[in-house]
Backbone as JSON, one array per atom type, in Angstrom:
{
  "sequence": "XXXXXXXXXXXXXXXXXXXXXXXXXXXXXXXXXXXXXXXXXXXXXXXXXXXXXXXXXXXXXXXXXXXXXXXXXXXXXXXXXXXXXXXXXXXXXXXXXXXXXXXXXXXXXXXXXXXXXXXXXXXXXXXXXXXXXXXXXXXXXXXXXXXXXXXXXXX",
  "N": [[73.13, 6.61, -10.2], [75.17, 6.24, -7.3], [77.01, 3.86, -4.48], [79.04, 4.3, -1.67], [81.72, 3.02, 0.27], [83.28, 3.13, 3.28], [85.81, 3.26, 6.05], [87.36, 3.95, 8.8], [89.91, 3.59, 11.38], [91.33, 4.65, 14.87], [93.45, 4.86, 17.3], [93.69, 4.98, 21.03], [95.15, 8.18, 22.36], [97.1, 9.5, 25.05], [97.61, 12.15, 24.59], [96.78, 15.11, 25.85], [96.96, 17.14, 24.71], [95.5, 17.69, 22.09], [92.23, 17.6, 21.01], [89.24, 15.35, 21.69], [87.59, 14.09, 18.88], [85.24, 14.03, 16.62], [83.08, 13.67, 14.21], [83.33, 15.81, 13.42], [82.81, 17.31, 16.06], [83.77, 18.56, 19.2], [84.61, 15.9, 22.02], [84.45, 15.47, 25.27], [86.94, 14.42, 27.08], [89.65, 11.81, 28.11], [91.56, 11.41, 27.1], [92.72, 11.51, 23.54], [92.71, 10.67, 19.89], [95.05, 9.11, 17.96], [96.91, 9.89, 15.33], [97.71, 11.9, 12.1], [96.13, 13.98, 11.12], [93.6, 15.45, 13.05], [92.28, 12.83, 14.14], [90.01, 12.31, 13.39], [87.2, 9.26, 13.32], [84.64, 9.26, 12.0], [84.56, 11.26, 9.88], [86.77, 10.81, 8.04], [85.96, 8.47, 7.81], [83.58, 8.91, 6.09], [84.33, 10.75, 4.06], [86.16, 8.69, 2.77], [84.17, 6.97, 1.89], [82.59, 8.65, 0.35], [84.73, 9.63, -1.56], [84.93, 6.97, -2.62], [82.81, 5.79, -4.14], [82.31, 8.28, -5.37], [84.64, 7.34, -7.48], [86.82, 8.61, -7.02], [89.28, 7.74, -5.72], [90.87, 7.75, -2.63], [91.28, 8.58, 0.69], [93.74, 9.03, 1.56], [95.39, 9.3, -1.05], [94.28, 12.0, -1.16], [94.86, 13.16, 0.54], [97.72, 12.78, 1.83], [99.24, 11.02, 4.73], [101.95, 11.9, 5.4], [102.29, 14.21, 4.25], [103.15, 17.48, 5.76], [101.2, 19.85, 5.59], [98.67, 18.49, 6.41], [98.83, 17.85, 8.69], [98.07, 17.81, 12.23], [95.23, 19.02, 11.26], [92.0, 20.14, 10.87], [89.68, 17.9, 10.45], [87.2, 18.51, 9.32], [87.45, 20.58, 7.79], [88.83, 18.89, 5.44], [86.53, 17.45, 4.55], [85.28, 19.26, 3.79], [86.59, 19.95, 1.72], [86.51, 17.81, -0.29], [83.87, 17.23, -0.69], [83.28, 19.37, -2.11], [84.99, 19.09, -4.52], [83.46, 16.52, -5.33], [81.54, 17.99, -6.32], [82.55, 19.41, -8.19], [82.77, 17.47, -9.61], [80.55, 16.69, -10.9], [78.5, 15.32, -9.1], [75.83, 14.77, -6.85], [75.37, 14.06, -3.72], [73.01, 12.07, -1.84], [72.62, 11.02, 0.47], [74.23, 9.65, 3.62], [75.83, 7.39, 6.05], [76.47, 6.63, 8.82], [78.2, 4.38, 11.41], [79.64, 4.31, 14.12], [82.08, 2.32, 16.15], [82.68, 1.48, 19.44], [84.37, 1.74, 22.88], [84.23, 4.0, 24.27], [83.78, 7.2, 23.23], [80.37, 8.23, 24.61], [78.1, 8.12, 21.85], [75.95, 8.53, 21.61], [74.96, 10.78, 23.43], [75.74, 13.3, 22.07], [74.97, 12.97, 19.42], [72.69, 14.7, 18.02], [74.26, 16.4, 17.55], [76.08, 16.32, 16.35], [75.43, 14.95, 13.97], [73.8, 17.3, 12.87], [75.72, 19.02, 12.19], [76.99, 17.6, 10.69], [75.56, 17.29, 8.96], [75.01, 19.57, 7.5], [78.11, 19.9, 6.26], [77.6, 18.33, 4.77], [75.38, 19.05, 3.0], [73.11, 17.25, 2.86], [71.38, 14.86, 3.92], [72.57, 13.11, 6.88], [73.55, 10.65, 9.07], [74.38, 9.0, 12.06], [75.33, 6.1, 13.81], [76.04, 4.97, 17.28], [77.75, 2.21, 18.5], [78.72, -0.95, 20.44], [81.25, -2.63, 20.93], [80.5, -5.41, 21.56], [81.46, -8.31, 23.58], [83.62, -8.47, 22.44], [87.17, -8.21, 23.28], [89.0, -5.75, 24.8], [88.96, -2.79, 23.45], [91.28, -0.76, 21.67], [90.67, 1.96, 20.94], [88.67, 3.97, 18.36], [86.58, 2.95, 15.57], [84.57, 3.36, 12.72], [82.41, 2.89, 10.53], [81.06, 4.07, 6.99], [78.47, 4.38, 4.71], [77.93, 6.08, 2.13], [75.66, 7.5, -0.42], [75.31, 9.06, -3.96], [74.41, 10.38, -6.57], [74.59, 12.02, -10.15], [74.5, 14.75, -11.1], [71.94, 16.78, -12.15], [71.18, 19.8, -13.88]],
  "CA": [[73.51, 6.43, -8.4], [76.36, 5.08, -6.55], [77.13, 3.57, -3.35], [80.84, 4.39, -1.51], [81.52, 3.09, 1.56], [84.56, 3.66, 3.68], [86.33, 2.66, 7.17], [88.89, 4.29, 9.48], [90.24, 3.41, 13.08], [92.68, 5.78, 15.2], [93.54, 3.88, 18.93], [94.08, 5.55, 21.73], [96.59, 8.64, 22.51], [97.1, 10.36, 26.07], [98.11, 13.46, 24.37], [95.84, 15.86, 26.07], [96.92, 18.79, 24.0], [95.25, 17.35, 20.92], [90.89, 17.51, 21.55], [88.99, 14.19, 20.85], [86.89, 15.09, 17.66], [84.27, 13.11, 16.18], [82.2, 13.96, 13.31], [83.43, 17.86, 13.98], [82.38, 17.51, 17.19], [84.51, 17.95, 20.14], [83.91, 15.45, 22.94], [84.95, 15.94, 26.8], [87.5, 13.07, 26.89], [90.7, 12.32, 28.73], [92.2, 10.78, 25.63], [92.83, 11.5, 22.07], [92.95, 9.81, 18.95], [96.12, 9.0, 17.34], [96.54, 10.47, 13.86], [98.46, 12.64, 11.42], [95.27, 15.21, 11.1], [92.91, 15.68, 14.28], [92.32, 11.57, 14.1], [88.37, 12.14, 13.34], [87.15, 8.37, 11.94], [83.66, 9.6, 11.5], [84.97, 12.13, 8.8], [87.43, 10.16, 7.31], [85.37, 7.13, 7.12], [83.02, 9.57, 5.1], [85.89, 11.08, 3.05], [86.4, 7.86, 1.97], [83.04, 5.97, 1.26], [82.26, 9.13, -0.76], [85.6, 9.4, -3.0], [84.93, 5.67, -3.61], [81.43, 6.7, -4.96], [82.63, 8.96, -6.88], [85.68, 6.86, -8.33], [88.05, 9.54, -6.92], [90.53, 7.34, -4.77], [90.69, 7.65, -1.31], [91.63, 9.93, 1.74], [95.25, 8.76, 1.72], [96.04, 9.85, -1.64], [94.12, 13.28, -1.64], [95.28, 14.04, 1.88], [98.64, 11.87, 2.4], [99.63, 11.49, 6.13], [103.38, 12.41, 5.16], [102.09, 15.68, 4.25], [102.87, 18.27, 7.02], [100.43, 20.81, 5.98], [97.78, 17.85, 7.03], [99.57, 17.78, 10.22], [96.57, 18.25, 13.48], [94.22, 20.06, 10.41], [90.72, 20.31, 11.42], [88.96, 17.14, 9.16], [86.28, 18.97, 8.73], [88.42, 21.55, 6.33], [89.12, 18.1, 4.55], [85.74, 16.69, 3.85], [84.44, 20.32, 2.55], [87.22, 20.07, 0.17], [86.02, 16.42, -0.92], [82.51, 18.07, -0.91], [83.91, 20.88, -3.24], [85.15, 18.08, -5.48], [82.59, 15.98, -5.87], [80.77, 18.85, -6.79], [82.82, 19.93, -9.38], [83.02, 16.54, -11.1], [78.99, 16.88, -11.34], [78.09, 14.25, -8.41], [75.17, 15.27, -5.52], [75.27, 13.47, -2.51], [72.23, 11.82, -1.61], [72.6, 10.72, 2.0], [75.85, 9.28, 4.69], [75.24, 6.56, 7.1], [77.6, 6.12, 9.95], [78.31, 3.25, 12.82], [80.79, 4.14, 15.42], [81.97, 1.09, 17.11], [83.6, 1.85, 20.32], [83.47, 1.07, 24.13], [83.64, 5.15, 24.8], [82.59, 7.72, 24.24], [78.52, 6.98, 23.8], [77.96, 8.71, 20.59], [74.22, 9.19, 21.67], [75.1, 11.89, 24.05], [76.26, 14.29, 20.96], [74.21, 12.39, 18.38], [71.92, 15.54, 17.17], [74.75, 18.13, 17.38], [77.11, 15.5, 15.02], [74.51, 14.93, 12.63], [73.51, 18.58, 12.51], [77.23, 19.64, 11.79], [77.41, 16.69, 9.35], [74.39, 17.07, 7.42], [75.61, 20.54, 7.17], [78.95, 20.19, 5.65], [77.39, 17.56, 3.32], [74.24, 19.59, 2.17], [72.6, 16.15, 2.35], [71.1, 14.12, 5.36], [73.55, 11.96, 7.81], [72.85, 9.44, 10.24], [74.85, 8.11, 12.8], [74.63, 5.72, 15.15], [77.11, 4.51, 18.37], [77.69, 1.09, 19.17], [79.61, -1.2, 21.4], [81.93, -3.94, 20.38], [79.38, -6.73, 22.17], [81.93, -9.57, 23.67], [85.15, -8.87, 21.59], [88.41, -7.69, 23.76], [89.02, -4.74, 24.82], [88.92, -2.0, 21.84], [92.23, 0.27, 22.1], [90.22, 3.1, 20.28], [87.21, 3.79, 18.06], [86.39, 2.34, 14.63], [83.54, 3.73, 12.04], [82.06, 2.27, 9.34], [80.44, 4.59, 6.6], [78.52, 4.16, 3.55], [77.43, 6.73, 0.67], [74.9, 7.11, -1.74], [75.63, 9.81, -4.68], [74.13, 10.5, -8.18], [74.94, 12.3, -11.68], [73.51, 15.87, -11.03], [71.04, 17.37, -13.26], [71.12, 20.94, -13.66]],
  "C": [[74.76, 5.7, -8.47], [76.62, 5.38, -5.26], [78.7, 3.78, -2.98], [80.95, 3.67, 0.14], [83.13, 2.93, 2.3], [84.29, 2.86, 5.54], [87.62, 3.63, 7.52], [88.6, 3.96, 11.35], [91.42, 4.26, 13.39], [92.42, 4.85, 16.47], [94.12, 5.4, 19.64], [95.17, 6.63, 22.01], [96.42, 9.34, 24.1], [97.5, 11.76, 25.97], [96.8, 14.39, 24.91], [95.43, 17.15, 25.5], [96.16, 18.7, 22.41], [93.4, 17.26, 21.59], [90.36, 16.11, 21.05], [87.67, 14.61, 20.02], [86.48, 13.67, 16.87], [83.09, 13.63, 15.62], [81.7, 15.79, 13.64], [83.17, 18.35, 15.36], [83.37, 17.31, 18.91], [83.85, 17.28, 21.47], [85.04, 16.15, 24.27], [85.54, 14.41, 26.72], [88.89, 13.59, 27.47], [91.79, 11.85, 27.82], [92.03, 11.34, 24.48], [92.71, 10.46, 21.04], [94.41, 9.99, 18.55], [96.32, 9.19, 15.6], [97.57, 11.56, 13.43], [97.55, 14.11, 11.56], [94.38, 15.56, 12.55], [92.14, 14.03, 14.66], [90.24, 11.6, 14.13], [87.51, 11.27, 12.5], [86.02, 8.91, 11.49], [83.87, 10.31, 9.81], [85.65, 11.81, 7.78], [87.01, 9.04, 6.58], [84.3, 7.69, 5.92], [83.25, 10.1, 4.47], [86.02, 9.8, 2.7], [85.23, 7.36, 1.49], [82.83, 7.22, 0.19], [83.6, 9.56, -2.18], [85.56, 7.68, -3.35], [83.68, 5.63, -4.4], [81.85, 6.95, -6.13], [83.84, 8.45, -7.88], [86.62, 7.59, -8.04], [88.89, 9.11, -6.26], [89.93, 7.51, -3.56], [91.17, 8.72, -0.74], [93.21, 10.13, 1.49], [96.17, 9.41, 0.34], [95.74, 11.14, -2.08], [94.93, 13.8, -0.6], [96.31, 13.34, 2.27], [99.1, 12.15, 4.01], [100.89, 11.5, 6.68], [103.34, 13.85, 4.9], [101.96, 16.78, 5.35], [101.78, 19.13, 6.74], [98.81, 19.96, 6.0], [97.7, 17.34, 8.68], [98.52, 18.73, 11.47], [95.6, 19.03, 12.17], [92.94, 19.03, 10.7], [89.7, 19.05, 10.08], [87.78, 17.35, 8.52], [86.18, 19.83, 7.68], [88.51, 20.17, 5.13], [87.51, 17.63, 3.85], [84.73, 18.8, 3.51], [85.02, 20.45, 1.26], [87.11, 18.74, -0.5], [84.29, 16.76, -1.44], [82.63, 18.75, -2.47], [84.16, 19.91, -4.5], [84.55, 17.2, -5.89], [81.56, 16.6, -6.76], [81.17, 19.28, -8.11], [82.92, 19.08, -10.42], [81.29, 16.0, -11.29], [78.32, 15.72, -10.56], [77.25, 14.98, -6.9], [75.12, 14.57, -4.79], [74.05, 13.07, -1.53], [72.02, 11.38, -0.16], [74.47, 10.15, 2.38], [75.12, 9.04, 5.98], [76.53, 6.0, 7.78], [77.21, 4.62, 11.04], [79.72, 3.42, 13.22], [81.18, 3.2, 15.88], [83.5, 1.13, 18.06], [83.42, 1.89, 21.44], [83.32, 2.65, 24.89], [84.23, 5.86, 23.67], [81.55, 7.24, 23.84], [78.62, 8.51, 23.17], [76.37, 9.6, 21.3], [74.09, 10.48, 22.57], [75.33, 13.46, 23.2], [75.83, 13.83, 19.44], [73.95, 13.52, 17.12], [73.16, 16.53, 16.68], [76.18, 17.05, 16.06], [76.29, 15.44, 13.61], [73.93, 16.17, 12.22], [74.67, 19.24, 11.53], [77.55, 18.55, 10.36], [76.91, 17.08, 7.67], [74.61, 19.21, 6.92], [76.93, 21.01, 6.13], [78.54, 19.67, 4.22], [76.39, 18.02, 2.41], [73.47, 18.8, 1.57], [72.32, 15.35, 3.9], [72.25, 13.22, 6.14], [73.48, 12.1, 8.69], [74.13, 9.01, 10.78], [74.75, 7.29, 14.15], [76.22, 4.73, 16.13], [77.27, 3.01, 18.74], [78.78, 0.27, 19.36], [80.13, -1.96, 21.15], [81.62, -5.73, 21.21], [80.77, -7.99, 22.35], [83.05, -9.43, 23.15], [85.98, -7.98, 23.02], [88.17, -6.54, 23.75], [89.41, -3.62, 23.49], [89.94, -0.82, 22.05], [91.6, 1.73, 21.05], [89.36, 3.09, 19.67], [87.24, 3.64, 16.56], [85.45, 2.99, 13.64], [83.81, 3.09, 10.91], [81.05, 3.05, 8.22], [80.13, 3.91, 4.98], [77.72, 5.58, 3.04], [76.71, 6.42, -0.55], [74.57, 9.02, -2.33], [74.46, 9.26, -5.86], [74.61, 11.56, -9.02], [73.87, 13.61, -11.28], [72.76, 16.28, -11.98], [70.68, 18.87, -13.1], [69.86, 21.52, -14.64]]
}
């Protein structure tokens, strides 16, 4: 068994042509998150935790932010590629757990949607918690921490 941890953060953007995506779920918002892809911090942190656990690098190595192929890409599609890559390397995902740190939006309103979508992509249990940055100065964006547990597959 191996454990991996991941982190991602993106600052707010006033670009209303881009949706606010968290855990593959679109949130109603008057802001989006800056990023080369869709800026989905939950998926990005999960990707880094999975790649780290498997010893396969990080999200920037696999999906460079200067590659036009990944501009505004749906991060769910990137996660599917990573899950397939782990499978090809003989790894099974046991579970992934995330903590989202943000003043807004409230994750609790879409928690079950995020967990359902992510569990389906991962083919493993996924949990997410929303945390408010208590006592800290204004957070100009959203951050996510993720931890993954994987094990070698035995067929």
